Each structure stands twice: as C-alpha cells, then as structure tokens.
C-alpha positions in Angstrom: -14.5 16.6 12.1 -15.9 19.0 9.4 -19.4 18.2 8.0 -19.5 15.3 5.6 -20.4 15.8 2.0 -23.4 13.8 0.7 -21.1 11.5 -1.3 -19.0 10.6 1.8 -19.2 7.2 3.5 -21.1 7.5 6.8 -20.2 5.0 9.5 -23.8 5.1 10.7 -24.8 3.7 7.3 -22.0 1.2 6.8 -22.7 -2.0 4.8 -21.5 -3.8 7.9 -19.0 -6.4 9.0 -18.8 -10.1 8.0 -19.6 -11.0 11.6 -22.2 -9.0 13.5 -20.9 -7.1 16.5 -22.4 -4.6 19.0 -21.9 -1.0 17.9 -18.8 0.6 19.4 -19.1 3.0 22.3 -17.3 6.3 22.3 -16.1 6.0 18.7 -17.4 5.3 15.2 -17.3 2.1 13.2 -14.4 3.5 11.1 -12.5 4.5 14.2 -12.8 1.0 15.5 -11.4 -0.3 12.1 -8.5 2.1 12.3 -7.7 1.1 15.9 -7.9 -2.6 15.1 -5.4 -2.1 12.2 -2.9 -0.1 14.4 -3.0 -2.8 17.1 -2.6 -5.8 14.8 0.7 -7.8 14.4 0.8 -7.3 10.6 0.9 -3.5 11.1 3.8 -3.7 13.5 5.8 -5.9 11.2 5.7 -3.2 8.5 8.5 -1.4 10.5 10.9 -4.1 9.2 9.7 -4.5 5.7 11.4 -2.9 2.7 10.1 0.1 0.8 13.0 0.5 -1.6 16.0 0.0 0.6 16.4 -3.0 3.0 15.8 -2.0 6.6 19.3 -2.7 7.7 20.9 -0.5 5.0 20.1 2.7 7.0 18.0 4.0 9.8 16.6 6.9 7.9 15.2 5.1 4.8 11.5 4.6 4.6 10.0 1.3 5.6 6.5 0.0 4.8 5.4 1.4 8.2 6.7 4.9 7.7 5.3 4.9 4.2 1.9 3.8 5.4 1.9 6.7 8.0 2.9 9.2 5.3 0.1 7.9 3.0 -2.4 8.3 5.9 -1.3 11.9 6.5 -1.7 12.9 2.9 -5.0 11.0 2.6 -6.5 12.7 5.7 -5.6 16.1 4.1 -7.5 15.1 1.0 -10.4 13.8 3.0 -10.8 17.1 4.9 -10.4 19.1 1.7 -13.2 17.2 -0.1 -15.6 16.5 2.8 -15.2 12.7 2.9 -14.6 10.6 6.0 -11.2 11.1 7.6 -11.3 8.0 9.9 -12.2 5.7 7.0 -9.5 7.1 4.7 -7.0 6.8 7.5 -7.9 3.2 8.1 -7.6 2.3 4.4 -4.2 4.0 4.2 -2.8 2.3 7.3 -4.0 -1.1 6.0 -3.2 -0.9 2.3 0.3 -2.6 2.6 -0.4 -5.1 5.4 0.0 -8.0 3.0 3.2 -6.9 1.5 6.1 -9.4 1.4 9.6 -8.8 2.8 12.0 -7.2 0.3 9.4 -4.9 -1.3 8.2 -5.6 -4.9 11.0 -8.0 -5.5 9.7 -10.3 -2.8 6.2 -10.0 -4.1 7.2 -10.8 -7.7 9.2 -13.8 -6.7 6.5 -15.2 -4.4 4.0 -14.8 -7.2 6.4 -16.6 -9.6 6.9 -19.5 -7.1 3.2 -20.0 -6.7 2.5 -19.9 -10.4 5.4 -22.2 -11.3 5.4 -24.7 -8.4 1.8 -24.7 -7.2 -0.4 -23.2 -10.0 -3.6 -24.5 -8.5 -3.1 -22.3 -5.5 -3.2 -19.1 -7.7 -0.6 -16.5 -7.8 0.3 -13.8 -5.2 -0.6 -10.1 -5.1 0.1 -8.1 -2.1 -3.1 -6.0 -2.4 -5.2 -9.2 -2.2 -3.0 -10.5 0.6 -3.7 -7.3 2.6 -7.4 -8.2 2.4 -6.6 -11.8 3.4 -4.7 -10.5 6.4 -7.6 -8.5 7.7 -10.2 -11.1 6.8 -8.5 -14.3 7.9 -4.9 -14.3 9.0 -4.9 -12.1 12.0 -5.9 -14.1 15.1 -6.8 -11.7 17.9 -10.5 -12.2 18.6 -12.4 -15.0 20.2 -15.5 -14.7 17.9 -13.9 -14.6 14.5 -10.7 -14.8 12.4 -9.2 -11.6 11.0 -10.1 -8.1 12.2 -13.8 -8.2 11.0 -13.5 -4.7 9.4 -16.3 -2.8 7.8 -17.2 -3.3 4.2 -16.0 0.2 3.2 -12.5 -0.4 4.7 -12.2 -3.8 3.0 -13.4 -2.3 -0.3 -10.6 0.4 0.0 -7.9 -2.1 0.8 -8.7 -4.1 -2.4 -7.5 -1.7 -5.1 -7.3 -4.2 -7.9 -8.3 -7.8 -8.4 -8.7 -10.3 -11.3 -12.1 -11.4 -12.3 -11.4 -15.0 -11.2 -10.4 -13.9 -7.8 -13.3 -11.4 -7.5 -15.8 -14.1 -8.0 -14.5 -15.7 -4.8 -14.7 -12.6 -2.7 -18.4 -12.0 -2.5 -19.7 -8.4 -2.2 -16.3 -6.8 -1.9 -15.3 -8.2 -5.3 -18.4 -7.3 -7.2 -17.1 -4.0 -8.6 -14.4 -5.9 -10.5 -17.2 -7.8 -12.2 -19.7 -5.0 -12.9 -17.3 -2.2 -13.6 -18.4 0.1 -10.7 -16.1 2.2 -8.6 -15.1 2.1 -4.9 -15.9 4.9 -2.5 -14.3 8.3 -3.0 -12.3 7.6 0.2 -10.8 4.5 -1.5 -10.1 6.4 -4.7 -8.3 9.2 -2.9 -6.2 6.8 -0.8 -5.0 5.1 -3.9 -3.7 8.4 -5.2 -2.3 9.5 -1.8 -0.2 6.3 -2.0 1.2 7.4 -5.3 2.0 10.9 -4.0 3.8 9.4 -1.0 5.9 6.8 -2.7 7.0 8.9 -5.6 8.2 11.8 -3.6 9.6 9.9 -0.7 11.5 7.6 -3.1 13.1 10.7 -4.5 14.2 11.6 -1.0 15.5 8.2 -0.2 17.2 7.9 -3.6 19.1 11.2 -3.0 20.0 10.2 0.5 21.4 6.9 -0.7 23.5 8.6 -3.5 21.9 6.4 -6.2 20.4 9.4 -7.9 21.5 13.0 -7.9 20.0 16.5 -8.1 21.6 17.1 -11.5 19.9 14.0 -12.8 16.5 15.1 -11.4 16.8 18.5 -13.0 16.1 16.8 -16.3 12.6 16.0 -14.9 10.4 19.1 -15.5 8.3 18.6 -12.3 11.3 18.5 -10.1 13.2 21.3 -12.0 10.3 23.7 -11.7 10.0 23.3 -7.9 13.7 23.4 -7.5 13.9 26.7 -9.3 11.1 28.2 -7.2 12.8 27.2 -4.0 16.1 28.7 -5.1 14.4 31.9 -6.2 13.0 32.3 -2.7 16.0 31.1 -0.7 19.1 31.5 -3.0 21.6 30.7 -0.2 19.8 27.6 1.1 22.0 24.6 2.0 21.7 21.4 -0.1 19.9 19.2 2.3 17.3 21.8 3.2 16.9 22.5 -0.5 15.9 18.8 -1.2 13.4 18.8 1.7 11.8 22.1 0.4 11.6 20.8 -3.1 9.9 17.5 -2.1 7.6 19.4 0.3 6.6 21.7 -2.6 6.0 18.9 -5.0 3.8 17.1 -2.5 1.8 20.3 -1.9 1.3 20.8 -5.7 0.1 17.3 -6.1 -2.3 17.5 -3.2 -3.7 20.8 -4.3 -4.1 19.7 -7.9 -5.8 16.4 -6.9 -8.1 18.3 -4.6 -9.1 20.9 -7.3 -9.4 18.4 -10.2 -11.5 16.0 -8.1 -13.7 18.9 -6.9 -14.3 19.8 -10.6 -15.3 16.2 -11.4 -17.6 16.1 -8.3 -19.3 19.3 -9.4 -19.9 17.9 -12.9 -21.2 14.6 -11.7 -23.0 15.9 -8.6 -23.2 12.5 -6.8 -25.7 12.7 -4.0 -24.7 9.5 -2.3 -21.9 6.9 -2.0 -23.9 4.7 -4.4 -23.8 7.5 -6.9 -20.0 7.7 -6.6 -19.8 3.9 -7.2 -22.0 4.3 -10.3 -20.0 7.2 -11.7 -16.7 7.2 -13.7 -13.6 7.6 -11.5 -13.9 10.9 -9.7 -10.5 11.2 -8.0 -7.9 12.3 -10.5 -5.1 14.8 -11.2 -5.4 17.3 -13.9 -4.0 16.1 -17.3 -1.0 18.4 -17.0 0.0 17.3 -13.5 -0.7 13.7 -14.3 1.8 13.9 -17.2 4.4 15.5 -15.0 3.9 12.9 -12.3 4.3 10.1 -14.8 7.6 11.6 -16.0 8.8 11.5 -12.4 7.7 7.9 -12.1 9.5 6.9 -15.3 12.7 8.6 -14.0 12.5 6.7 -10.7 11.9 3.4 -12.6 14.8 3.9 -14.9 17.4 5.5 -12.5 16.5 4.2 -9.0 14.6 1.0 -9.1 16.8 -0.3 -11.9 20.0 1.0 -10.5 22.6 -1.8 -10.3 22.9 -1.6 -6.5 19.1 -2.0 -6.2 19.0 -4.7 -8.8 21.8 -6.6 -7.0 19.9 -6.3 -3.7 16.6 -7.4 -5.3 18.3 -10.4 -6.9 19.5 -11.6 -3.5 16.0 -11.0 -2.1 14.3 -13.0 -4.8 16.7 -15.9 -4.3 15.9 -15.9 -0.5 12.2 -16.0 -1.2 12.4 -18.7 -3.8 14.7 -20.9 -1.7 12.4 -20.5 1.3 9.4 -21.4 -0.7 10.9 -24.4 -2.4 12.4 -25.7 0.9 9.1 -25.5 2.7 7.1 -27.0 -0.2 9.5 -29.9 -0.5 9.6 -30.6 3.2 6.7 -29.1 5.2 8.2 -30.4 8.4 10.5 -27.4 8.3 7.4 -25.3 9.1 5.9 -24.8 12.5 2.9 -27.1 12.9 0.3 -24.3 12.5 1.5 -23.9 8.9 1.3 -27.6 7.9 -1.7 -28.7 5.7 -2.7 -32.1 4.4 -4.0 -30.6 1.1 -1.2 -29.6 -1.3 -3.0 -26.5 -2.5 -3.7 -25.3 1.0 -0.1 -26.2 1.9 1.3 -23.9 -0.8 -1.0 -21.1 0.2 0.0 -21.5 3.9 3.6 -21.3 2.9 2.9 -18.1 0.9 1.1 -16.7 4.0 4.1 -17.5 6.2 6.6 -16.0 3.8 4.5 -12.9 3.1 4.2 -12.2 6.8 8.0 -12.2 7.4 10.0 -9.1 7.9 13.2 -8.7 5.9 15.5 -9.7 8.7 13.3 -12.7 9.7 13.3 -14.0 6.2 17.1 -13.7 6.1 17.3 -15.5 9.5 15.0 -18.3 8.3 17.0 -18.7 5.1 20.2 -18.9 7.1 18.7 -21.5 9.5 17.8 -23.8 6.6 20.8 -23.3 4.2 23.8 -22.3 6.3 26.0 -25.0 7.7 27.1 -24.9 11.4 
C-alpha cells in the first residue's frame, strides 16, 4: 500500500472497538473489519436485494451486492489517489448497504411509513442507520459479543446521516451530528463513490432494460459530451460497446474530477491529522461544473427511470408486500419465529422491522405468499 497521508486514518491509532479484542495477527484492524463484513450473512443477502430492478427480472441487472462491490472498486481508486487508507475505505463501501430492505428504496420508504404510522414510539426506519444496527447488534457470529464489533472509523463511515434524536442514542459515533464536525476523509470519499457508482450503473441498467434510450440521454450534457468523444475516436463502434465506453468514460471523469477537486481543498486546508479533517469543512467534493453536470444526470434518472411506469408498478407491488407483512406480524406476532417475538410492543415493532429489512426480495415474496395465499 502507498504511504499514507497525515490526514489518513491509521489502523494503529484506531479509536477502537466497542468490545476490547486482542490485536489481529497478519492483518490490520481495518482488514479485520473488511473480512468480517465479507463473511457476514447480511453481506451475502445483498446478492438478492434490489438495486433498481428486482433480482428475478434479469440476471445482468445490478443487485445491492454488485453495487457494493462497484462502490468499493471506485472508493479504493480514490483512496490510492489521495493517500488515505484503502482497507478502511473498502470496508465502509462493502458495509454501507447492509441494512437495506428488500425492493430497494420502495421497501425502505414503506417500512419507514409503517413504523411511523403503526408504531411511532419505535421511531422510523432508515437503511443507513439500519446498516450500523446490523454491524453493531444484529449479526450473531461471535461468542463474546453481538454484531461484528467493528472499529470506530468503519462504523463512523457507515453512518452517513442521522437525526439529532437518533444521534443522541449512539454515543461517540453519533457526536458529529450534534457538534457539526465531519467524518474521516475515507468516509467522505466513500459517500461520493456510492453516488458515482449508482448514477452510472443505473444508466447502464436502464438502457439494458429498455426503459430509457440513448436518444433521451443525449439531452443530458454530461452523457452527450462523452458519447460524442467515444464516437469521434471509434466512429464504427457497435451500440452495446458504445454504451459501455460512454459509461466508463463518465466514471473516469467523475473519479478524476473528485480526486483533483479534493486535492485542491486538502492543499488549502492542509489538515495534519484525522482530527483536523473532522474539524474542517467537507473536503471531498466535485468541482462546481462537474457537480452541476452530475446533478443533471441524477434528475434525468429520477424523472425517466425511477418514475417510469414499469418501475412505479413494480415498486407499488413491493410497497404492498412490505406493508402487509408488517401489519400481519404486528397484529399476530405468533406468525414470527420465536426469536423475533418480544413482550414490549415497541421492541416488537423494531424486531419486525429488523426481520423484514433482513429479507431478500424473493424471501419477502415467499413470506407474503405463505401468509396471504390460500392453499
């Protein structure tokens, strides 16, 4: 690994784990975190959780697992470019969606609505906070503790946003949401690597599905500019290769711009430590020009892909499944396996949310059929 910059997180100076453990042998603390994430059940279940398209709609569409791997690849490139810790940034990237519900954002939104309407004392649902809950509590793999007992820096990176009410309950990892400080540069970069990955790969999946088209995308300046550059270099290129080359070029532009713009901010602030990064304004950012172009692409996807009638029809069914599962389990907890039953109503609602959030798309459909289908 290249030499670390002074503002990088150093595993030898980690703020530690919630439960003390002997130092790892043959690997760093952040490598141990990465390995624990890869081996946990929540990570494997991402293979069958929706990104945009349900898993059974096609073998080549992204899932939460392939998305997480793509985020990690982009994040590691950024880490190497900017001298921050590659193993930490990979661990954050691989864990950032562990708490995501089945059926993508539709499942998350409906589970949040169910909790707020039917069990308001339990609080709502947010997949980012649920990812932290997975690694802190819900994974049951170790004799000495619940969860994965990850380093503070990994947990900090997983928790991208949080309400002040929730932050007060999280201890040290929630403090920055109360005092206005920033997370590590590794965490900031992973957040933007996530954006680079899902915007560009949703373009790819949207085109593959036929829900959006190249002529539509040519109305978006960022896509049109890279499309023209690819055609200028390879005027006879076939359509499918053309799409791949354009997306590859867009990702490259975003990564290089983010690297350069962040380096400029680092030079201006000159943070000499991780604590200086936390005390500074946000340091990881695109240039104003590229940020505006990326936002135009995001708006296009929102209007033309995520709100396409076929996607809306699918998400409507998904929301119904999540709501009907939640209401059935809340009304009759005996439908749940014993490990999910609680005496306290608030804890019962949260346990139901944990159960549903941990489901894959197809498992949620199967559970819904088992409860509601006759025969």
